[in-house]
C-alpha positions as CSV (number, residue, x, y, z in Angstrom):
1,X,23.1,-5.9,-7.1
2,X,20.1,-4.0,-8.4
3,X,21.2,-0.3,-8.4
4,X,18.2,0.9,-6.4
5,X,18.8,-1.9,-3.9
6,X,22.4,-0.7,-3.5
7,X,21.2,2.7,-2.6
8,X,18.5,1.3,-0.2
9,X,21.1,-0.8,1.5
10,X,23.4,2.2,1.8
11,X,20.6,4.2,3.3
12,X,19.6,1.5,5.7
13,X,23.1,1.1,7.0
14,X,23.5,4.8,7.6
15,X,20.3,4.8,9.5
16,X,21.4,1.7,11.4
17,X,24.6,3.5,12.5
18,X,22.5,6.3,13.9
19,X,20.3,3.9,15.7
20,X,23.1,1.8,17.1
21,X,24.9,4.9,18.4
22,X,21.6,6.1,20.0
23,X,21.0,2.7,21.6
24,X,24.4,2.9,23.3
25,X,23.5,6.3,24.8
26,X,19.8,5.8,25.7
27,X,20.1,8.3,28.5
28,X,20.6,11.0,25.8
29,X,17.6,10.0,23.6
30,X,14.7,12.4,23.6
31,X,11.3,10.7,23.5
32,X,7.8,12.1,22.7
33,X,4.4,10.5,22.6
34,X,2.6,10.6,19.3
35,X,-0.5,8.9,20.6
36,X,-1.4,6.4,23.4
37,X,1.4,3.8,23.6
38,X,3.0,5.2,20.4
39,X,6.3,6.9,20.7
40,X,8.9,8.8,18.6
41,X,12.4,9.7,19.4
42,X,15.0,12.1,18.0
43,X,16.7,8.9,16.7
44,X,13.7,8.0,14.6
45,X,13.7,11.4,13.1
46,X,17.5,11.5,12.5
47,X,17.4,8.0,10.9
48,X,14.6,8.9,8.5
49,X,16.4,12.1,7.5
50,X,19.5,10.2,6.8
51,X,17.6,7.6,4.7
52,X,15.9,10.3,2.6
53,X,19.1,12.3,2.1
54,X,21.0,9.2,1.0
55,X,18.4,8.2,-1.5
56,X,17.9,11.7,-2.9
57,X,21.6,11.9,-3.7
58,X,21.0,9.3,-6.4
59,X,17.2,9.9,-7.0
60,X,16.4,13.5,-6.3
61,X,13.0,13.4,-8.0
62,X,11.6,10.3,-6.3
63,X,8.7,10.5,-3.7
64,X,8.8,9.4,-0.1
65,X,6.3,8.3,2.5
66,X,7.8,7.8,6.0
67,X,6.4,7.1,9.4
68,X,7.8,10.4,10.8
69,X,7.8,12.7,7.8
70,X,4.6,11.6,6.0
71,X,4.2,12.0,2.3
72,X,6.8,14.0,0.3
73,X,5.8,14.0,-3.4
74,X,8.6,14.4,-5.9
75,X,8.6,15.0,-9.6
76,X,8.6,11.3,-10.2
77,X,5.6,10.2,-8.3
78,X,5.6,6.7,-9.8
79,X,8.7,6.0,-7.7
80,X,7.8,6.0,-4.0
81,X,10.0,5.0,-1.1
82,X,8.1,3.7,1.9
83,X,10.2,4.1,5.1
84,X,10.0,3.1,8.7
85,X,13.3,4.4,10.1
86,X,13.0,2.5,13.4
87,X,10.4,-0.3,13.5
88,X,10.2,-1.2,17.1
89,X,10.7,2.2,18.8
90,X,9.2,1.0,22.1
91,X,11.8,-1.8,22.2
92,X,14.5,0.7,21.4
93,X,13.6,3.2,24.2
94,X,13.3,0.3,26.7
95,X,16.7,-1.0,25.9
96,X,15.4,-4.2,24.2
97,X,17.7,-5.0,21.3
98,X,15.0,-6.0,18.7
99,X,14.2,-3.3,16.1
100,X,14.9,-2.6,12.4
101,X,15.2,-0.1,9.6
102,X,12.6,-0.9,6.9
103,X,12.8,0.6,3.4
104,X,10.8,-0.4,0.3
105,X,10.6,1.1,-3.2
106,X,7.2,1.0,-4.9
107,X,7.2,1.6,-8.7
108,X,3.7,2.5,-9.9
109,X,2.3,1.0,-6.7
110,X,4.1,-2.3,-7.0
111,X,6.9,-3.3,-4.6
112,X,10.3,-3.5,-6.5
113,X,13.0,-3.4,-3.8
114,X,13.0,-4.1,-0.1
115,X,15.4,-3.9,2.8
116,X,15.0,-4.8,6.5
117,X,18.1,-4.1,8.5
118,X,18.7,-5.1,12.1
119,X,21.6,-2.8,13.3
120,X,22.2,-4.7,16.5
121,X,22.5,-8.2,15.1
122,X,23.9,-6.7,11.8
123,X,21.5,-8.8,9.8
124,X,20.5,-7.5,6.4
125,X,17.3,-8.9,4.7
126,X,16.8,-7.9,1.1
127,X,14.6,-8.6,-1.9
128,X,14.2,-7.5,-5.5
129,X,11.1,-8.3,-7.4
130,X,11.6,-11.5,-9.4
131,X,15.1,-12.1,-8.0
132,X,14.5,-13.8,-4.7
133,X,15.2,-12.8,-1.1
134,X,18.5,-12.9,0.9
135,X,19.8,-12.7,4.4
136,X,23.2,-11.0,3.9
137,X,24.6,-12.9,0.8
138,X,22.6,-16.1,1.3
139,X,19.3,-17.0,-0.3
140,X,16.4,-17.6,2.1
141,X,13.2,-19.5,1.8
142,X,10.0,-19.9,3.9
143,X,9.6,-23.1,5.9
144,X,7.7,-26.0,4.3
145,X,5.0,-26.7,6.9
146,X,1.8,-28.0,5.5
147,X,-0.7,-26.5,7.9
148,X,-1.0,-24.8,11.3
149,X,0.0,-27.9,13.3
150,X,3.2,-27.3,15.2
151,X,3.6,-23.9,13.7
152,X,5.5,-21.0,15.4
153,X,3.6,-17.8,14.7
154,X,4.6,-14.2,15.2
155,X,2.0,-11.6,15.9
156,X,1.5,-8.2,17.5
157,X,-1.3,-6.8,19.7
158,X,-3.4,-4.1,18.0
159,X,-2.4,-1.4,20.4
160,X,-3.1,1.3,17.8
161,X,-6.4,-0.2,16.8
162,X,-7.9,-1.5,20.1
163,X,-11.3,-2.0,18.5
164,X,-9.9,-5.2,17.2
165,X,-8.8,-6.5,20.6
166,X,-11.6,-9.1,20.9
167,X,-11.1,-10.3,17.4
168,X,-7.4,-10.6,17.9
169,X,-7.6,-12.7,21.0
170,X,-10.4,-14.9,19.5
171,X,-8.0,-15.7,16.6
172,X,-5.1,-16.3,18.9
173,X,-7.1,-18.7,20.9
174,X,-8.3,-20.7,17.9
175,X,-4.8,-20.9,16.3
176,X,-3.3,-22.0,19.6
177,X,-5.4,-25.2,19.4
178,X,-2.9,-26.5,16.8
179,X,0.0,-24.1,16.7
180,X,3.2,-24.9,18.8
181,X,3.7,-21.4,20.1
182,X,3.6,-17.6,19.5
183,X,6.1,-14.8,19.5
184,X,5.3,-11.2,20.1
185,X,8.6,-9.3,19.7
186,X,7.5,-5.8,18.7
187,X,8.7,-5.3,15.2
188,X,6.5,-6.3,12.3
189,X,9.3,-5.7,9.8
190,X,11.5,-8.3,11.5
191,X,8.6,-10.6,12.0
192,X,8.1,-10.7,8.3
193,X,11.8,-11.0,7.6
194,X,11.9,-14.0,10.0
195,X,9.1,-15.7,8.2
196,X,11.0,-15.3,5.0
197,X,14.1,-16.8,6.6
198,X,12.2,-19.8,8.0
199,X,12.6,-18.7,11.6
200,X,8.8,-18.4,12.0
201,X,6.2,-20.4,10.1
202,X,3.6,-17.6,9.9
203,X,2.7,-14.1,10.8
204,X,-0.6,-12.3,11.3
205,X,-1.5,-8.9,12.7
206,X,-4.3,-6.3,12.6
207,X,-4.1,-2.5,12.3
208,X,-0.6,-2.0,11.0
209,X,0.6,0.9,8.9
210,X,2.0,0.6,5.3
211,X,5.6,1.4,6.4
212,X,5.5,-1.4,9.0
213,X,5.0,-4.1,6.3
214,X,6.0,-2.6,2.9
215,X,9.5,-4.1,2.9
216,X,8.8,-7.3,4.8
217,X,5.9,-8.3,2.6
218,X,8.1,-8.3,-0.6
219,X,10.9,-10.2,1.2
220,X,8.4,-12.9,2.2
221,X,7.0,-13.2,-1.3
222,X,10.4,-13.4,-2.9
223,X,11.3,-16.1,-0.4
224,X,8.4,-18.2,-1.8
225,X,5.8,-17.1,0.7
226,X,2.2,-15.8,0.3
227,X,1.0,-12.5,1.8
228,X,-2.7,-11.6,2.0
229,X,-5.1,-9.5,4.0
230,X,-7.3,-11.3,6.5
231,X,-10.0,-11.7,3.9
232,X,-7.6,-13.5,1.6
233,X,-7.1,-10.6,-0.8
234,X,-4.2,-8.3,-1.5
235,X,-5.3,-5.1,0.2
236,X,-3.1,-5.5,3.3
237,X,-1.1,-2.3,2.7
238,X,-4.4,-0.3,2.8
239,X,-6.1,-2.2,5.6
240,X,-3.1,-3.0,7.7
241,X,-4.5,-6.5,8.3
242,X,-2.0,-9.1,7.2
243,X,-1.3,-12.8,7.1
244,X,2.0,-14.3,5.8
245,X,3.6,-17.7,5.5
246,X,4.2,-20.4,2.9
247,X,1.2,-21.0,0.6
248,X,-0.2,-23.8,2.7
249,X,0.3,-22.2,6.1
250,X,-1.2,-18.9,4.9
251,X,-4.2,-20.8,3.5
252,X,-4.7,-22.8,6.7
253,X,-4.3,-19.7,8.8
254,X,-6.9,-17.8,6.9
255,X,-9.4,-20.7,7.5
256,X,-8.9,-20.3,11.2
257,X,-9.1,-16.5,11.1
258,X,-12.1,-15.8,8.9
259,X,-14.9,-17.3,11.1
260,X,-13.9,-14.7,13.7
261,X,-14.2,-11.7,11.5
262,X,-17.1,-9.3,11.8
263,X,-18.6,-8.1,8.5
264,X,-16.5,-4.9,8.7
265,X,-13.3,-6.9,8.4
266,X,-14.4,-9.3,5.6
267,X,-14.2,-6.6,2.9
């Protein structure tokens, strides 16, 4: 195993243990509101702290950017770990067992290592650049659908970017003309991992944060998929607008999406 992946997996499992323990004692979890419909718990914070401490034991000079702690620049700024300690916090606090730890390592701005860990199902999705993607010890590949017909899509409502509500539902309506169905499960990290594993055919969403997708996007690409922004470019980590699937599904999805985009989203 890639040495940095080994450390990332160790960190994800430590965070997962904290999350699983918290999930079994939800009455003791402390919850605060960051913004409308956006929550943070003491478990998010403890999990992120455990991740960073675990990685720093091996790489003390690396940099970090996390959902809860923000940017922490180390001496080696070319190595940046992008962390979402608990992707799916709303599910967690409501007792819905669908959430994940997401950890990615970027080297000079390029994704090198990725881990998405579901501590409830004990499913570990991993990828190393150029080495493929895995679910536990098994290689995974995206599904081989040729277009949107009969596709199962995952998505998420833009509750943090409600200015995109109309665009989102217009896209949803158009895709539904040919797609089989949609899933809205509340964790972009797991949505992307499920695309990589062939459980979903495609994924699209607007208004995400880099830590939501930094690990999942590499796992999809290493499973043979294509990830773009909604304009068909590669700026999804900056814009938060993302489309993922196998090459044909991604291309077909973009053709449906793009006629609905205002000028501000075509850049």
